[in-house]
C-alpha angles and dihedrals in degrees: 000000000000091000090050090052091050090052091049090050092048094049091047100044096043091057099038092052094051116111090226091057092050093047095047092046092053100034099046097068090037090053090048092054093043090051090053090050092048091049090053092051091046092054091046092049092047095049112093134164113240117216106215127190108215119208105191112193091163091068094216105091098062113152094327097105110109118228120224141173088278102050140015116203125210119186110219134180108209136114113283094234091054092050093049090051100044107024093111093051089055093053100258127134094208148343123251112204116198110190126207111297113259124220117305110275096031123108122253123232111206119185126213115200120200142124089233131074113255112235114244093238091051091046091051092049093051091049092050093049093049091046089052093052093046090049091051090049094050091048091052092047093049092060095235121136109258093213091054093049091049090051088062090066106088125187110217120206112196109212119196121217123187118215126216134167127225124218089264092054097255118147115239120196124211127192109241099168109143093009094111091056093049092045093049094049095043093045092050093049094049092047094050093044091057091044092055094043093052091056099041100046096030088056089047090058091048093050091049091054092045093050094050092047095048093045091047090235090127091066089066094043094048090058089067105033137031118260091240091054090050093051094045092047091053092050094049094041094052091046088056089052090051093048091049091049093050093050091050091047092053092050095044092045091057091047094048092045089052091051092046089049089065089066102030133032111264092230089059091052091050097049103031088230126111112261120232105236120219096019124114121227111260114255093241091055090046091052092050091049091051090050091052092048090048091050090049090052091052093058116107096246092169087065101034098052098049092044091049090054092047092051089045090053094044094048092046093051092050098047097035090054090050091048090049090052091051091048091054091050095052116099129201091304107083090194089074090074092069092061095043095047093054094088088051098048096046095067091048092051091045089051091057092053091045089050091054091052093044093053088059091053111013094176098053124118088251089058092049098048097039089052088060096049105093094214090055105029098076088065103027102045097050087054089055097047096087088055092060102241118202114285093235090058092052093048094045091047093050094047092050092044095051093044090049091049090056091046095049092047089052092046093047089048090060090053093042098053091053101036097045092068096037112109135173095019127097110231117217131183091270091055092047090051089057091051091052091051100041104016 
């Protein structure tokens, strides 16, 4: 046990003290915040207000077009040829020609003349404004009361209510409005975090094993400790490095976001879109935000967070042990690792696609069975946790995951203790299979 602890300390301290680790740990959250700031400035720099001269031959638009941050309308009454020739001299970016309105029911073709490409957002806004004016005109021409027609348009708010039963059989309702949005976002984030971590730190374990084998350092180490202890020490030591890095990232990210918030609105940093200063949030948006925050507060965080960490640990132990086994089997040619890691990366990639499908329907048979498969469950089940899966599925998934972690560590240890001292021979899948059987 003492030797294992020494290996863990060595693997942890060697990596934490590296200059590259310090730089990456500090610069990664800083780069994330700077990227968000740059994106905001890019959107602000790209956003311009188009001045459009409107020639309305239909006679129905008038001055009813609403200006916005995207476009400023100016109704003019000049010949079209003159406008097309002199629109720039008069300070316009383009000319919008509205022909005479065809018969009711026919589509309207409006032409925009300019030497510049019209942005998609501006184009969409102009189309919506013209459609609104044409609709108002047709309603007025039809003789129907506008207020009555508008009353036919009904906004429907779908409220979700959870049902539960007490011991006496009484039905208890629970407000679940906004919970599906929160659960989807949270599940997706947790799934992708584990996906990224498995690749980054699993590959780190593999590279560590490969470097020691190629440099023949492992021959000296093996004389003092057992190969299995060495492999297990590497896995635990690197996991400590990853945990340390994540904690520092979370703290630094909050600090950098706070600093950036002094120069830019926080809502702009969060959305990547330029905030509109001086405008209050509409009441409908505020109500939706409050519903989402309320739904987030109703989640069982005391269950979600510990289970997320357990699935993170179980998935890491499985895939890190497999990456360590691959690293021990690689010879002097580092290109061999790409072929040997293919069977490891395929389940992880499949798990991501399964997770996306499961989030759409977290109670499907695919969700149930994939949550029990140990190569998929570290990614799939955390994504299901905000949706409150059945307790028996969580327990069964955890038991299978932990048992599988022990099995894969034992199996990888059989490969590791043979492959780590194998030189001058290219190890294929057939050779690795022999090591697993007789290692």
